[in-house]
C-alpha positions as CSV (number, residue, x, y, z in Angstrom):
1,X,-31.7,-6.4,20.3
2,X,-30.3,-7.0,16.7
3,X,-33.5,-6.9,15.2
4,X,-34.5,-3.5,16.9
5,X,-31.0,-1.9,15.7
6,X,-31.8,-3.1,12.2
7,X,-35.5,-1.6,12.3
8,X,-34.0,1.7,13.3
9,X,-31.7,1.8,10.7
10,X,-34.1,1.2,8.0
11,X,-36.4,4.0,9.7
12,X,-33.4,6.4,9.5
13,X,-32.6,5.7,6.1
14,X,-36.4,6.2,5.0
15,X,-36.4,9.7,6.9
16,X,-32.7,10.4,5.3
17,X,-34.4,10.2,2.0
18,X,-36.7,13.2,3.0
19,X,-34.0,15.6,3.5
20,X,-33.2,18.1,0.8
21,X,-29.7,19.1,0.9
22,X,-29.8,21.5,-2.1
23,X,-33.2,23.2,-2.9
24,X,-34.9,23.5,0.6
25,X,-35.2,27.1,2.4
26,X,-34.7,25.2,5.6
27,X,-31.1,24.4,6.9
28,X,-30.3,20.3,7.1
29,X,-30.1,20.7,10.7
30,X,-33.7,22.2,11.0
31,X,-35.0,19.5,8.6
32,X,-33.5,16.8,11.0
33,X,-35.1,18.4,13.9
34,X,-38.6,18.2,12.3
35,X,-38.4,14.6,11.3
36,X,-36.2,13.6,14.6
37,X,-33.3,12.4,12.7
38,X,-29.7,12.8,13.8
39,X,-27.9,15.2,11.9
40,X,-24.7,12.9,11.7
41,X,-26.9,10.1,10.2
42,X,-28.1,12.5,7.5
43,X,-24.7,12.9,6.3
44,X,-23.7,9.4,6.9
45,X,-23.0,7.3,3.7
46,X,-23.3,3.4,3.8
47,X,-20.6,2.0,2.3
48,X,-21.6,-1.2,0.5
49,X,-19.0,-4.1,1.2
50,X,-16.7,-5.2,-1.9
51,X,-17.8,-8.3,-3.5
52,X,-15.8,-11.3,-2.6
53,X,-13.3,-12.2,-5.5
54,X,-14.0,-15.5,-7.3
55,X,-11.6,-18.3,-7.1
56,X,-10.6,-17.7,-10.8
57,X,-9.7,-14.1,-10.0
58,X,-7.6,-15.2,-6.8
59,X,-5.7,-17.9,-8.9
60,X,-5.0,-15.3,-12.0
61,X,-3.9,-12.7,-9.6
62,X,-1.5,-15.0,-7.5
63,X,-0.1,-16.2,-11.0
64,X,0.3,-12.6,-12.2
65,X,2.2,-11.8,-8.8
66,X,4.5,-14.8,-9.4
67,X,5.1,-13.7,-12.7
68,X,5.9,-10.0,-12.0
69,X,8.5,-11.1,-9.3
70,X,10.2,-13.3,-11.4
71,X,10.4,-11.0,-14.4
72,X,9.9,-7.7,-13.3
73,X,10.3,-6.0,-16.7
74,X,7.0,-7.8,-18.2
75,X,4.2,-5.6,-19.0
76,X,0.5,-6.5,-19.6
77,X,1.2,-8.3,-22.9
78,X,3.9,-10.4,-21.7
79,X,2.2,-11.2,-18.7
80,X,-0.9,-12.0,-20.5
81,X,1.4,-14.4,-22.7
82,X,2.7,-16.1,-19.6
83,X,-0.8,-16.6,-18.3
84,X,-1.9,-18.3,-21.5
85,X,1.2,-20.5,-21.3
86,X,-0.2,-21.5,-17.8
87,X,-3.6,-22.2,-19.2
88,X,-5.5,-19.3,-18.3
89,X,-7.4,-17.7,-21.1
90,X,-7.6,-13.9,-20.3
91,X,-7.9,-11.0,-22.2
92,X,-5.4,-8.1,-22.1
93,X,-7.9,-5.5,-20.6
94,X,-8.7,-7.8,-17.6
95,X,-4.9,-8.6,-17.1
96,X,-4.4,-4.8,-17.1
97,X,-7.3,-4.1,-14.6
98,X,-6.1,-6.7,-12.2
99,X,-2.5,-5.2,-12.4
100,X,-3.7,-1.9,-11.6
101,X,-5.8,-3.3,-8.8
102,X,-2.7,-5.2,-7.6
103,X,-0.6,-1.9,-7.9
104,X,1.8,-3.7,-10.1
105,X,4.0,-1.6,-12.4
106,X,6.7,-3.0,-14.9
107,X,10.2,-2.0,-14.5
108,X,11.4,0.1,-17.3
109,X,14.9,1.2,-18.2
110,X,14.1,5.0,-18.5
111,X,11.3,7.5,-17.6
112,X,8.0,7.0,-19.4
113,X,7.2,10.8,-19.2
114,X,4.3,10.6,-21.8
115,X,2.2,8.7,-19.3
116,X,2.8,10.9,-16.1
117,X,0.0,10.3,-13.7
118,X,-2.7,13.2,-14.0
119,X,-3.1,13.7,-10.3
120,X,-3.4,16.9,-8.1
121,X,-0.6,16.1,-5.6
122,X,2.6,14.9,-7.1
123,X,6.1,15.5,-5.9
124,X,9.3,15.4,-7.5
125,X,11.9,12.4,-7.2
126,X,14.3,13.6,-4.9
127,X,17.1,10.8,-4.6
128,X,18.7,10.9,-7.9
129,X,22.2,11.3,-7.5
130,X,21.9,11.7,-4.0
131,X,24.5,10.2,-1.6
132,X,22.6,8.3,1.1
133,X,25.0,8.0,4.2
134,X,23.0,7.5,7.2
135,X,20.0,5.8,8.7
136,X,16.7,8.0,9.0
137,X,17.8,10.0,5.9
138,X,15.6,8.3,3.3
139,X,12.6,6.0,3.8
140,X,10.8,4.2,1.0
141,X,7.1,3.1,1.4
142,X,5.2,0.9,-0.8
143,X,2.5,-1.6,-1.0
144,X,2.7,-5.2,-2.3
145,X,-0.2,-7.8,-3.2
146,X,0.1,-10.9,-1.1
147,X,-1.8,-14.0,-2.4
148,X,-2.9,-17.0,-0.8
149,X,-5.1,-20.0,-2.2
150,X,-8.2,-18.7,-1.1
151,X,-7.8,-14.8,-1.2
152,X,-5.4,-12.2,-0.9
153,X,-4.3,-9.1,1.2
154,X,-1.8,-6.1,0.9
155,X,1.5,-5.6,2.9
156,X,2.4,-2.0,3.4
157,X,6.1,-1.7,4.5
158,X,8.7,1.1,4.9
159,X,12.3,0.6,4.5
160,X,15.2,2.8,5.7
161,X,17.1,3.0,2.5
162,X,20.5,3.2,4.0
163,X,20.6,0.3,6.3
164,X,17.6,-1.6,4.6
165,X,15.9,-1.9,8.2
166,X,12.2,-2.1,7.8
167,X,11.1,0.4,10.2
168,X,7.3,-0.4,9.9
169,X,4.6,-2.4,8.1
170,X,1.1,-3.6,8.2
171,X,-1.3,-6.2,6.6
172,X,-4.5,-5.2,5.3
173,X,-7.6,-6.6,3.3
174,X,-7.8,-3.4,1.4
175,X,-5.8,-0.8,-0.2
176,X,-7.0,2.0,2.2
177,X,-5.2,5.1,3.0
178,X,-5.7,4.9,6.7
179,X,-3.5,1.7,6.4
180,X,-0.8,3.7,4.9
181,X,-0.9,6.6,7.3
182,X,-1.1,4.4,10.4
183,X,2.2,2.5,9.2
184,X,3.8,6.0,8.7
185,X,2.8,7.1,12.3
186,X,3.8,4.0,14.0
187,X,7.3,3.9,12.2
188,X,7.7,7.8,13.1
189,X,6.8,7.0,16.7
190,X,9.3,4.3,17.1
191,X,12.0,5.7,15.0
192,X,11.7,9.2,14.5
193,X,11.3,11.3,11.3
194,X,13.1,10.7,8.3
195,X,14.7,13.6,6.3
196,X,12.7,12.2,3.0
197,X,10.1,9.5,2.5
198,X,9.9,8.2,-1.0
199,X,6.7,6.4,-2.6
200,X,5.2,5.7,-6.0
201,X,2.4,7.9,-7.4
202,X,-0.5,5.6,-6.2
203,X,-3.7,6.9,-5.0
204,X,-2.9,6.1,-1.4
205,X,0.4,8.2,-1.6
206,X,-1.2,11.3,-3.4
207,X,-4.3,11.4,-1.2
208,X,-4.7,14.6,1.1
209,X,-4.5,12.3,4.2
210,X,-1.0,11.0,3.3
211,X,0.1,14.5,2.0
212,X,-1.0,16.2,5.0
213,X,0.5,13.8,7.5
214,X,3.9,14.1,6.0
215,X,3.6,17.7,5.9
216,X,2.9,17.7,9.5
217,X,6.3,16.3,10.0
218,X,8.2,19.7,9.3
219,X,11.5,18.0,9.0
220,X,10.3,15.5,6.3
221,X,10.3,16.1,2.6
222,X,8.1,14.2,0.3
223,X,9.6,12.4,-2.9
224,X,7.8,10.5,-5.4
225,X,8.8,8.0,-8.3
226,X,8.6,9.1,-11.5
227,X,5.7,7.6,-13.5
228,X,6.6,3.8,-14.9
229,X,9.9,4.1,-12.8
230,X,9.6,1.5,-10.3
231,X,13.3,1.3,-10.0
232,X,13.2,4.8,-8.3
233,X,11.9,3.0,-5.4
234,X,14.3,0.0,-5.7
235,X,15.1,-0.6,-2.1
236,X,11.6,-1.7,-1.1
237,X,11.1,-3.4,-4.4
238,X,14.1,-5.7,-3.6
239,X,12.8,-6.4,0.0
240,X,9.3,-7.4,-1.4
241,X,11.1,-9.7,-3.8
242,X,13.1,-11.2,-1.0
243,X,10.1,-11.8,1.2
244,X,8.1,-13.4,-1.6
245,X,10.9,-15.7,-3.0
246,X,12.3,-16.5,0.3
247,X,9.2,-17.2,2.3
248,X,6.0,-16.7,0.6
249,X,6.1,-18.6,-2.3
250,X,8.0,-21.3,-0.6
251,X,5.5,-21.6,2.6
252,X,2.4,-20.5,0.5
253,X,0.0,-19.7,3.5
254,X,-3.5,-20.5,3.3
255,X,-5.1,-18.1,5.5
256,X,-4.6,-14.2,6.6
257,X,-3.6,-15.3,10.1
258,X,-0.8,-17.5,8.5
259,X,0.0,-14.7,6.3
260,X,0.7,-12.4,9.3
261,X,2.7,-15.0,11.3
262,X,4.8,-15.7,8.2
263,X,5.3,-11.9,7.4
264,X,6.3,-11.2,11.2
265,X,8.8,-13.9,11.5
266,X,10.3,-13.0,8.1
267,X,10.6,-9.4,8.9
268,X,12.3,-10.2,12.1
269,X,14.7,-12.5,10.5
270,X,15.2,-10.0,7.7
271,X,16.1,-7.2,10.2
272,X,18.2,-9.1,12.7
273,X,19.5,-12.3,11.1
274,X,19.7,-12.1,7.3
275,X,23.0,-10.5,6.5
276,X,23.5,-8.2,3.4
277,X,26.6,-8.8,1.1
278,X,26.9,-5.3,0.4
279,X,27.5,-4.4,4.2
280,X,30.0,-7.4,4.6
281,X,26.9,-9.7,5.7
282,X,26.1,-7.2,8.8
283,X,22.3,-7.3,9.2
284,X,20.2,-4.2,8.8
285,X,19.6,-3.9,12.6
286,X,23.3,-3.7,13.1
287,X,23.9,-1.0,10.5
288,X,20.6,0.9,11.5
289,X,21.1,1.0,15.3
290,X,25.1,1.2,15.4
291,X,25.1,4.2,13.2
292,X,22.1,5.7,14.9
293,X,23.7,5.4,18.4
294,X,27.2,6.8,17.2
295,X,25.4,9.7,15.7
296,X,23.1,10.3,18.8
């Protein structure tokens, strides 16, 4: 059965090569009918799986992640120097490429306007000087690299800025936009729409799928950090830092399954058990749900 499907797939790819999408007088539909090829197959693009990272890449990325969350202000040169001190002989360009792939941005003290991202859809930062006084007024969403000894995954999380309650999260093997939109949909379904949702200017958050989803919530405004201004999204950055130093780096899970179990337990602990000093050691859940019920 598997062999038959493989042979059919090969034949369809051979037929697909016969389709002329630009210069033929015949429509694509007509051409497909003539060679007995489903039209959906004609438009289907085979996506090659990404190559597995080498162990050296995994080790270096894990080291970069630890350095970044220990010294968040370090840029490419300083991180490269720290890597050299750890015994990794790596060039600056490769360090920069790895940091870009991990979506790591150094915390700068001020705006870096000369390097603003050239993207089709970016939005202004709406939180400057804003008084955040209630749950669901502002959410922050971001993605963080999570390394293991044998590979890595990405944690997408949404935090309620006022209460520090994690309203949604997901773990994925890739930095795909559909993971981000799924987390947003689940959070809105469970907790309602925020007035503002803030993100960085990463490709997932400037994509049509993400922008269109947020715009479909007529009540919600889009806010984005200034380029190079990781502190603009400080609430979610602080959560990632706590998650990594309080659990991930201590327990150092070896598999994706272990990462998922650890993350679920930590977020439950963070939301419902771990008190915040700024709220007289009340938990995020106490702040989020108590105020929500009073406002209802």
